[in-house]
MDTraj code that builds the backbone (N, CA, C; nanometers):
import mdtraj as md
import numpy as np

residues = "MET ARG ASN SER LEU LEU ILE ASN ILE ILE ARG PHE LEU ILE LEU VAL PRO VAL GLN VAL LEU ILE LEU ASN ASN ILE ASN PHE SER GLY TYR ILE ASN PRO TYR LEU TYR VAL TYR PHE ILE LEU LEU LEU PRO PHE GLU ILE PRO GLY TRP LEU LEU LEU PHE SER ALA PHE ALA MET GLY TYR GLY ILE ASP LEU PHE SER HIS THR PRO GLY LEU HIS THR ALA ALA THR VAL LEU MET ALA PHE SER ARG PRO LEU VAL ILE ARG SER VAL GLY SER ARG LYS ASP TYR GLU SER GLY MET GLN PRO ASN ILE ARG ASP MET GLY ILE VAL TRP PHE LEU THR TYR SER VAL ILE LEU ILE PHE ILE HIS HIS LEU ALA PHE PHE TYR LEU GLU VAL PHE ARG PHE SER ASN PHE PHE ASP THR ALA GLU ARG ALA ILE PHE SER THR VAL PHE THR LEU ILE PHE VAL ILE ILE ALA GLN TYR LEU PHE GLY GLY ARG SER LYS".split()
xyz = np.array([
    [9.2590, 14.0425, 9.4995],
    [9.3149, 13.9357, 9.5923],
    [9.2410, 13.9223, 9.7080],
    [9.1820, 14.0340, 9.7730],
    [9.0925, 14.0285, 9.8857],
    [8.9521, 13.9198, 9.8383],
    [8.9070, 13.9269, 9.7405],
    [8.8070, 13.8499, 9.7213],
    [8.8377, 13.7068, 9.7057],
    [8.9348, 13.6839, 9.6196],
    [8.9943, 13.5347, 9.6376],
    [9.0317, 13.4773, 9.7378],
    [9.0993, 13.5496, 9.8390],
    [9.1108, 13.5045, 9.9912],
    [8.9971, 13.4707, 10.0292],
    [8.8965, 13.5493, 10.0339],
    [8.7487, 13.5214, 10.1165],
    [8.7084, 13.3959, 10.0586],
    [8.7042, 13.3948, 9.9325],
    [8.6255, 13.2803, 9.8685],
    [8.7087, 13.1736, 9.8910],
    [8.8525, 13.1504, 9.9094],
    [8.9223, 13.0185, 9.9428],
    [8.8941, 12.9903, 10.0968],
    [8.8989, 13.1023, 10.1767],
    [8.8668, 13.0630, 10.3179],
    [8.7065, 13.0186, 10.3473],
    [8.6241, 13.0531, 10.2767],
    [8.4962, 12.9839, 10.2822],
    [8.4799, 12.8654, 10.2086],
    [8.5578, 12.8562, 10.1016],
    [8.5689, 12.7302, 10.0519],
    [8.6415, 12.6336, 10.1425],
    [8.7289, 12.6568, 10.2267],
    [8.7863, 12.5614, 10.2907],
    [8.7025, 12.5637, 10.4321],
    [8.6379, 12.6212, 10.4765],
    [8.5528, 12.6288, 10.5873],
    [8.4097, 12.5226, 10.5464],
    [8.3670, 12.5256, 10.4322],
    [8.2604, 12.4381, 10.3852],
    [8.3205, 12.3095, 10.3815],
    [8.4274, 12.2806, 10.2961],
    [8.4795, 12.1539, 10.2646],
    [8.5490, 12.0782, 10.3648],
    [8.5917, 12.1304, 10.4923],
    [8.6093, 12.0556, 10.5947],
    [8.4902, 11.9807, 10.6376],
    [8.3872, 12.0230, 10.6810],
    [8.2673, 11.9730, 10.7546],
    [8.2319, 11.8694, 10.6489],
    [8.1838, 11.9092, 10.5257],
    [8.1237, 11.8231, 10.4132],
    [8.1985, 11.6637, 10.4119],
    [8.3463, 11.6923, 10.4151],
    [8.4167, 11.5896, 10.4092],
    [8.4270, 11.4756, 10.5510],
    [8.4297, 11.5573, 10.6609],
    [8.4381, 11.4917, 10.7744],
    [8.2877, 11.4485, 10.8159],
    [8.1989, 11.4979, 10.8060],
    [8.0411, 11.4561, 10.8288],
    [7.9491, 11.3885, 10.7590],
    [8.0129, 11.4104, 10.6101],
    [7.9151, 11.3430, 10.5160],
    [8.0186, 11.2335, 10.4136],
    [8.1109, 11.2970, 10.3640],
    [8.1596, 11.1826, 10.2800],
    [8.2589, 11.0951, 10.3185],
    [8.3109, 11.1107, 10.4473],
    [8.3965, 11.0054, 10.5205],
    [8.3019, 10.8880, 10.5498],
    [8.1786, 10.9154, 10.5524],
    [8.0962, 10.7879, 10.5785],
    [8.0414, 10.7352, 10.4702],
    [8.0836, 10.7626, 10.3486],
    [8.0541, 10.6970, 10.2174],
    [8.1909, 10.5949, 10.1642],
    [8.1374, 10.4808, 10.1559],
    [8.2640, 10.3808, 10.1215],
    [8.1828, 10.2699, 10.0596],
    [8.2090, 10.2491, 9.9309],
    [8.1673, 10.1638, 9.8345],
    [8.2470, 10.0168, 9.8336],
    [8.2110, 9.9086, 9.8692],
    [8.2783, 9.8031, 9.8772],
    [8.4090, 9.7913, 9.9354],
    [8.4292, 9.8772, 10.0381],
    [8.5583, 9.9125, 10.0973],
    [8.6697, 9.9539, 10.0019],
    [8.6223, 10.0034, 9.8869],
    [8.7378, 10.0146, 9.7886],
    [8.7235, 10.1987, 9.7547],
    [8.6304, 10.2336, 9.7471],
    [8.5855, 10.3546, 9.6870],
    [8.5483, 10.4531, 9.7986],
    [8.6245, 10.5636, 9.8074],
    [8.6026, 10.6759, 9.9144],
    [8.6492, 10.7960, 9.8259],
    [8.5410, 10.9107, 9.8411],
    [8.5538, 11.0314, 9.7790],
    [8.6291, 11.1201, 9.8938],
    [8.7270, 11.1762, 9.8479],
    [8.7606, 11.2963, 9.9142],
    [8.7784, 11.4156, 9.8395],
    [8.6404, 11.4902, 9.8645],
    [8.6343, 11.5896, 9.7591],
    [8.7177, 11.7123, 9.8526],
    [8.7476, 11.7111, 9.9587],
    [8.8752, 11.8369, 10.0139],
    [8.9445, 11.8724, 9.9128],
    [9.0048, 11.7884, 9.8301],
    [9.1193, 11.7963, 9.7431],
    [9.0802, 11.9161, 9.6591],
    [8.9597, 11.9282, 9.6395],
    [8.8984, 12.0570, 9.5500],
    [8.9567, 12.1740, 9.5834],
    [8.9667, 12.2220, 9.7229],
    [9.0409, 12.3351, 9.7648],
    [9.1716, 12.3429, 9.7204],
    [9.2384, 12.2462, 9.7045],
    [9.3733, 12.2710, 9.6464],
    [9.3560, 12.3006, 9.4983],
    [9.2893, 12.2164, 9.4169],
    [9.3093, 12.2076, 9.2753],
    [9.2657, 12.3811, 9.2606],
    [9.1669, 12.4329, 9.3522],
    [9.1037, 12.5615, 9.2908],
    [9.1921, 12.6600, 9.3460],
    [9.3148, 12.6488, 9.4107],
    [9.3899, 12.7542, 9.4571],
    [9.4211, 12.8501, 9.3337],
    [9.4555, 12.9726, 9.3505],
    [9.5088, 13.0563, 9.2234],
    [9.6353, 13.0021, 9.1580],
    [9.6616, 13.0258, 9.0525],
    [9.7887, 13.0348, 8.9685],
    [9.9113, 13.0885, 9.0468],
    [9.8824, 13.2317, 9.0745],
    [9.9576, 13.3328, 9.1413],
    [10.0106, 13.2943, 9.2839],
    [9.9460, 13.2055, 9.3561],
    [9.9609, 13.1849, 9.5046],
    [10.1066, 13.1261, 9.5180],
    [10.1891, 13.2185, 9.6260],
    [10.3363, 13.2040, 9.6532],
    [10.3325, 13.0171, 9.6922],
    [10.4538, 12.9695, 9.6814],
    [10.4803, 12.8392, 9.6853],
    [10.4627, 12.8317, 9.8430],
    [10.5109, 12.8958, 9.9344],
    [10.4885, 12.8573, 10.0755],
    [10.3465, 12.8797, 10.1246],
    [10.2737, 12.9465, 10.0567],
    [10.1402, 12.9695, 10.1247],
    [10.0744, 12.8504, 10.0396],
    [10.0720, 12.7969, 9.9314],
    [10.0101, 12.6806, 9.8789],
    [10.0549, 12.5614, 9.9557],
    [10.1694, 12.5284, 10.0226],
    [10.2114, 12.4199, 10.0955],
    [10.1325, 12.4406, 10.2372],
    [10.1330, 12.5519, 10.2930],
    [10.0712, 12.5799, 10.4152],
    [9.9204, 12.5406, 10.4145],
    [9.8387, 12.6202, 10.3057],
    [9.7190, 12.5937, 10.2891],
    [9.6832, 12.4410, 10.2625],
    [9.7448, 12.3541, 10.1956],
    [9.7512, 12.2199, 10.2038],
    [9.7733, 12.1501, 10.3240],
    [9.8399, 12.2030, 10.3861],
    [9.8865, 12.1470, 10.5153],
    [9.7579, 12.1830, 10.6260],
    [9.7175, 12.2963, 10.6320],
    [9.6073, 12.3389, 10.7110],
    [9.4981, 12.2543, 10.6686],
    [9.4777, 12.2136, 10.5474],
    [9.3485, 12.1514, 10.5011],
    [9.3564, 11.9829, 10.5325],
    [9.4648, 11.9388, 10.5129],
    [9.4944, 11.8072, 10.5449],
    [9.4949, 11.7790, 10.7072],
    [9.5575, 11.8824, 10.7644],
    [9.5497, 11.8723, 10.9341],
    [9.3907, 11.8823, 10.9740],
    [9.3099, 11.9769, 10.9386],
    [9.1911, 11.9722, 10.9636],
    [9.1007, 11.8550, 10.9555],
    [9.1082, 11.7795, 10.8243],
    [9.0526, 11.6536, 10.7791],
    [9.1314, 11.5474, 10.8902],
    [9.2523, 11.5509, 10.9124],
    [9.2932, 11.4393, 10.9854],
    [9.2595, 11.4750, 11.1531],
    [9.2366, 11.5851, 11.1966],
    [9.1929, 11.6515, 11.3413],
    [9.0615, 11.5561, 11.3373],
    [8.9850, 11.5595, 11.2652],
    [8.8202, 11.5094, 11.3031],
    [8.8003, 11.3763, 11.2227],
    [8.9187, 11.3477, 11.1613],
    [8.8913, 11.2152, 11.0996],
    [8.9739, 11.0727, 11.1808],
    [9.0570, 11.1373, 11.2922],
    [9.1276, 11.0389, 11.3497],
    [9.2349, 10.9645, 11.2898],
    [9.2955, 11.0142, 11.1761],
    [9.3889, 10.9798, 11.0853],
    [9.5220, 11.0707, 11.0833],
    [9.6053, 11.0604, 11.2110],
    [9.7018, 11.1296, 11.2258],
    [9.8068, 11.1313, 11.1153],
    [9.8052, 11.2540, 11.0618],
    [9.9015, 11.2728, 10.9693],
    [9.8884, 11.2308, 10.8112],
    [9.8108, 11.1366, 10.7970],
    [9.7784, 11.0717, 10.6686],
    [9.7116, 11.1719, 10.5497],
    [9.6114, 11.2547, 10.5872],
    [9.5664, 11.3376, 10.4708],
    [9.6660, 11.4561, 10.4718],
    [9.7005, 11.5186, 10.5863],
    [9.8329, 11.6115, 10.5750],
    [9.9198, 11.5653, 10.4893],
    [9.9892, 11.4593, 10.4822],
    [10.1073, 11.4120, 10.4024],
    [10.0496, 11.4218, 10.2686],
    [9.9656, 11.3411, 10.2404],
    [9.9072, 11.3494, 10.1147],
    [9.8806, 11.4879, 10.0619],
    [9.7772, 11.5775, 10.1336],
    [9.7812, 11.6953, 10.0607],
    [9.8904, 11.7801, 10.0412],
    [9.9779, 11.7774, 10.1361],
    [10.1123, 11.8554, 10.1089],
    [10.1806, 11.7895, 9.9725],
    [10.2005, 11.6704, 9.9514],
    [10.2460, 11.5758, 9.8703],
    [10.1764, 11.6586, 9.7161],
    [10.0389, 11.6522, 9.7199],
    [9.9723, 11.7160, 9.6387],
    [10.0189, 11.8726, 9.6049],
    [10.0039, 11.9194, 9.6869],
    [10.0425, 12.0933, 9.6626],
    [10.1857, 12.0998, 9.6095],
    [10.2665, 12.0201, 9.6428],
    [10.4169, 12.0319, 9.6315],
    [10.4314, 11.9884, 9.4497],
    [10.3511, 11.8934, 9.4118],
    [10.3525, 11.8377, 9.2803],
    [10.2599, 11.9281, 9.1872],
    [10.1834, 12.0537, 9.2397],
    [10.0754, 12.1156, 9.1817],
    [10.1292, 12.2257, 9.0474],
    [10.2752, 12.2934, 9.1032],
    [10.3319, 12.3674, 9.0146],
    [10.3919, 12.2728, 8.8946],
    [10.4715, 12.1814, 8.9365],
    [10.4905, 12.0748, 8.7955],
    [10.3875, 12.0471, 8.7192],
    [10.2648, 12.0010, 8.8100],
    [10.1539, 11.9356, 8.6938],
    [10.1116, 12.0671, 8.6287],
    [10.1022, 12.1912, 8.6653],
    [10.0541, 12.3324, 8.5909],
    [10.1479, 12.3402, 8.4811],
    [10.2701, 12.3007, 8.4874],
    [10.3669, 12.3487, 8.3868],
    [10.3621, 12.2203, 8.2836],
    [10.3393, 12.0915, 8.3009],
    [10.3283, 11.9889, 8.2434],
    [10.2184, 11.9936, 8.1433],
    [10.0952, 12.0435, 8.2119],
    [9.9662, 12.0522, 8.1346],
    [9.9354, 12.1679, 8.0357],
    [9.9945, 12.2685, 8.0823],
    [9.9831, 12.3533, 7.9740],
    [10.1169, 12.4728, 7.9494],
    [10.1252, 12.5238, 7.8426],
    [10.2402, 12.6384, 7.8363],
    [10.1932, 12.7453, 7.9262],
    [10.2953, 12.8043, 7.9779],
    [10.3157, 12.9373, 8.0250],
    [10.2220, 13.0582, 7.9867],
    [10.2105, 13.0439, 7.8471],
    [10.1254, 13.1678, 7.7757],
    [10.0119, 13.1303, 7.7810],
    [9.9629, 13.0175, 7.8246],
    [9.7959, 12.9969, 7.8411],
    [9.7443, 13.0478, 7.9645],
    [9.8467, 13.0807, 8.0425],
    [9.7919, 13.1515, 8.1623],
    [9.7815, 13.2978, 8.1723],
    [9.6688, 13.3879, 8.2013],
    [9.6832, 13.5231, 8.1999],
    [9.6608, 13.5314, 8.3493],
    [9.6858, 13.6647, 8.3862],
    [9.6905, 13.7176, 8.5157],
    [9.5173, 13.7103, 8.5258],
    [9.4917, 13.6490, 8.6511],
    [9.3744, 13.7004, 8.7023],
    [9.2638, 13.5444, 8.6654],
    [9.3483, 13.4521, 8.5793],
    [9.2857, 13.3210, 8.5354],
    [9.2914, 13.2203, 8.6600],
    [9.1792, 13.1551, 8.6702],
    [9.1631, 13.0307, 8.7990],
    [9.2065, 12.9110, 8.7271],
    [9.2376, 12.8183, 8.7758],
    [9.2562, 12.6670, 8.7509],
    [9.1155, 12.5908, 8.7729],
    [9.0295, 12.6567, 8.6803],
    [8.8858, 12.5707, 8.6852],
    [8.8451, 12.5564, 8.5547],
    [8.7150, 12.4955, 8.5196],
    [8.6893, 12.4830, 8.3848],
    [8.6499, 12.5840, 8.3100],
    [8.6064, 12.6922, 8.3834],
    [8.5362, 12.8050, 8.3114],
    [8.6512, 12.8790, 8.2310],
    [8.7442, 12.9023, 8.3065],
    [8.9110, 12.9873, 8.2459],
    [8.9789, 12.8666, 8.1901],
    [8.9891, 12.7610, 8.1854],
    [9.1037, 12.6685, 8.1354],
    [9.0447, 12.5714, 8.0352],
    [8.9263, 12.5397, 8.0751],
    [8.8387, 12.4489, 7.9575],
    [8.8345, 12.3095, 8.0222],
    [8.7579, 12.2421, 7.9945],
    [8.7130, 12.0996, 8.0282],
    [8.8405, 11.9893, 8.0446],
    [8.9240, 12.0101, 7.8989],
    [9.0154, 11.9271, 7.8804],
    [9.1123, 11.9338, 7.9669],
    [9.1653, 12.0791, 7.9849],
    [9.2809, 12.1140, 8.0613],
    [9.2697, 12.0865, 8.2150],
    [9.1282, 12.0989, 8.2485],
    [9.0909, 12.0729, 8.3899],
    [9.0971, 11.9433, 8.4225],
    [9.0563, 11.8454, 8.3266],
    [9.0272, 11.7064, 8.3833],
    [9.1951, 11.6444, 8.3961],
    [9.2728, 11.6880, 8.2646],
    [9.3888, 11.6362, 8.2952],
    [9.4787, 11.6803, 8.4114],
    [9.4464, 11.8026, 8.4522],
    [9.5153, 11.8746, 8.5824],
    [9.4448, 11.7946, 8.6993],
    [9.3359, 11.7763, 8.6913],
    [9.2643, 11.7180, 8.8168],
    [9.3033, 11.5853, 8.8282],
    [9.2781, 11.4900, 8.7444],
    [9.3294, 11.3544, 8.7231],
    [9.4567, 11.3202, 8.7904],
    [9.5616, 11.3917, 8.7404],
    [9.7006, 11.3840, 8.8068],
    [9.7031, 11.4081, 8.9298],
    [9.6522, 11.5213, 8.9808],
    [9.6662, 11.5514, 9.1049],
    [9.6180, 11.5007, 9.2216],
    [9.4817, 11.4340, 9.1720],
    [9.3883, 11.3765, 9.2468],
    [9.4766, 11.2123, 9.2677],
    [9.5100, 11.1714, 9.1640],
    [9.5854, 11.0408, 9.1561],
    [9.7059, 11.0349, 9.2629],
    [9.7928, 11.1668, 9.2534],
    [9.8983, 11.1889, 9.3187],
    [9.8443, 11.1696, 9.4731],
    [9.7440, 11.2404, 9.5325],
    [9.6918, 11.2424, 9.6472],
    [9.6309, 11.1051, 9.6895],
    [9.5654, 11.0485, 9.6217],
    [9.5315, 10.9074, 9.6557],
    [9.6238, 10.7871, 9.6626],
    [9.7050, 10.7930, 9.5673],
    [9.8246, 10.6966, 9.5874],
    [9.8750, 10.7206, 9.6940],
    [9.9229, 10.8325, 9.7606],
    [10.0059, 10.8623, 9.8436],
    [9.9218, 10.8141, 9.9753],
    [9.7990, 10.8642, 9.9804],
    [9.7076, 10.8459, 10.1049],
    [9.7024, 10.6933, 10.1198],
    [9.6365, 10.6166, 10.0322],
    [9.6461, 10.4625, 10.0356],
    [9.7325, 10.4007, 10.0691],
    [9.8665, 10.4454, 10.0139],
    [9.9795, 10.3592, 10.0584],
    [10.0339, 10.4195, 10.1875],
    [10.0147, 10.5181, 10.2329],
    [10.0317, 10.5633, 10.3714],
    [9.9536, 10.5064, 10.4732],
    [9.8203, 10.4718, 10.4170],
    [9.7431, 10.4130, 10.5253],
    [9.7668, 10.2452, 10.5572],
    [9.7918, 10.1752, 10.4192],
    [9.8335, 10.0461, 10.4475],
    [9.9675, 10.0163, 10.4903],
    [10.0354, 10.1166, 10.4318],
    [10.1728, 10.1023, 10.4919],
    [10.2722, 9.9971, 10.4760],
    [10.2404, 9.9152, 10.3636],
    [10.3061, 9.7939, 10.3189],
    [10.2819, 9.7817, 10.1439],
    [10.3824, 9.7191, 10.0961],
    [10.3654, 9.6870, 9.9631],
    [10.3035, 9.5300, 9.9283],
    [10.2742, 9.4788, 10.0386],
    [10.2258, 9.3386, 10.0195],
    [10.1224, 9.3247, 9.9262],
    [10.0290, 9.4284, 9.9529],
    [9.8876, 9.4509, 9.8600],
    [9.8904, 9.5459, 9.7509],
    [10.0296, 9.5540, 9.6899],
    [10.0414, 9.6871, 9.6034],
    [9.9294, 9.6775, 9.5086],
    [9.8983, 9.5659, 9.4316],
    [9.7986, 9.6141, 9.3183],
    [9.6704, 9.6161, 9.3733],
    [9.6181, 9.5897, 9.4764],
    [9.5038, 9.6055, 9.5481],
    [9.4701, 9.7607, 9.5912],
    [9.5959, 9.8041, 9.6492],
    [9.5840, 9.9419, 9.6889],
    [9.5905, 10.0536, 9.5591],
    [9.6998, 10.0142, 9.4601],
    [9.6997, 10.0856, 9.3545],
    [9.5404, 10.0926, 9.2789],
    [9.4616, 9.9741, 9.2928],
    [9.3405, 9.9713, 9.2327],
    [9.2386, 10.0585, 9.2985],
    [9.2419, 10.0690, 9.4550],
    [9.1614, 10.1286, 9.5342],
    [9.1903, 10.2849, 9.4753],
    [9.3105, 10.3297, 9.4834],
    [9.3457, 10.4589, 9.4602],
    [9.2764, 10.5036, 9.3026],
    [9.2984, 10.4294, 9.2085],
    [9.2421, 10.4475, 9.0789],
    [9.0741, 10.4575, 9.0816],
    [9.0226, 10.3749, 9.1532],
    [8.8752, 10.3891, 9.1779],
    [8.8210, 10.4977, 9.2537],
    [8.8914, 10.5149, 9.3717],
    [8.8681, 10.6548, 9.4306],
    [8.8954, 10.7864, 9.3413],
    [9.0081, 10.7767, 9.2625],
    [9.0339, 10.8942, 9.2105],
    [8.9409, 10.9301, 9.0950],
    [8.8718, 10.8236, 9.0430],
    [8.7445, 10.8328, 8.9440],
    [8.6278, 10.8826, 9.0023],
    [8.5881, 10.8404, 9.1622],
    [8.4838, 10.8732, 9.2190],
    [8.5020, 11.0184, 9.2794],
    [8.6122, 11.0689, 9.3059],
    [8.6384, 11.1864, 9.3685],
    [8.6467, 11.2927, 9.2461],
    [8.6732, 11.2297, 9.1270],
    [8.6905, 11.3440, 8.9992],
    [8.5503, 11.3614, 8.9614],
    [8.4614, 11.2683, 8.9754],
    [8.3195, 11.2942, 8.9581],
    [8.2607, 11.4024, 9.0487],
    [8.2530, 11.3924, 9.2003],
    [8.2423, 11.4784, 9.2695],
    [8.3096, 11.6161, 9.2335],
    [8.4128, 11.6056, 9.2065],
    [8.5060, 11.7556, 9.1378],
    [8.4253, 11.8263, 9.0371],
    [8.3939, 11.7366, 8.9393],
    [8.3305, 11.7920, 8.7966],
    [8.2005, 11.8416, 8.8467],
    [8.1036, 11.7657, 8.9404],
    [7.9856, 11.8066, 8.9813],
    [7.9959, 11.9279, 9.0451],
    [8.0787, 11.9553, 9.1304],
    [8.1143, 12.0837, 9.2070],
    [8.1341, 12.2069, 9.1183],
    [8.2295, 12.1730, 9.0041],
    [8.2777, 12.2835, 8.9124],
    [8.1221, 12.3080, 8.8412],
    [8.0697, 12.2284, 8.7995],
    [7.9278, 12.2624, 8.7247],
    [7.8505, 12.3564, 8.8178],
    [7.8240, 12.2778, 8.9531],
    [7.7164, 12.3586, 9.0257],
    [7.7834, 12.4983, 9.1059],
    [7.9291, 12.4943, 9.1202],
    [7.9534, 12.6477, 9.1964],
    [8.0527, 12.7070, 9.1075],
    [8.1052, 12.6515, 8.9959],
    [8.2040, 12.7164, 8.9304],
    [8.1883, 12.7978, 8.8210],
    [8.0574, 12.8320, 8.8031],
    [8.0185, 12.8553, 8.6577],
    [8.0111, 12.7853, 8.5295],
    [7.9921, 12.8827, 8.4051],
    [7.9740, 12.7980, 8.2989],
    [8.1381, 12.7519, 8.2297],
    [8.1254, 12.6577, 8.1650],
    [8.2508, 12.6167, 8.0993],
    [8.2830, 12.6864, 7.9657],
    [8.3949, 12.6844, 7.8919],
    [8.4287, 12.7315, 7.7639],
    [8.3281, 12.6933, 7.6680],
])
top = md.Topology()
chain = top.add_chain()
for i, resn in enumerate(residues, 1):
    res = top.add_residue(resn, chain, resSeq=i)
    for name in ("N", "CA", "C"):
        top.add_atom(name, md.element.get_by_symbol(name[0]), res)
traj = md.Trajectory(xyz[None], top)
């Protein structure tokens, strides 16, 4: 448990500056923005208590908001993502698929499970974030398209991070 806590604290402390200093400056055609910091929420352990999951998501979102000057946007989107996470985990696989000590990553769960899990949660985050950002439905399809493209781009970053730092896949 201590090892997992330390790893998650280090992951948090690395992802906030990477997102704020590097990835927030990447913007393709005004449409695609990578938000790799969601990787932190994706990799939290299965056994994490609900209150700690929501608090961790709040802290991550607040940290990004604090340095990005986006009051509450990232916080709201990450908390919604964390709130949806247990439902997505139950929907993607059966309870018997998870053994004690397993992590939600490619190595433990396989590429298909991880891709399905990640796409759903990243899309929930991006949809909430971009609609809160524009705060209107007049450009509904443009905002949805932006969320889809950014989800794909973020997913590519997440998969690269999984293979670079997550160990070998099944």
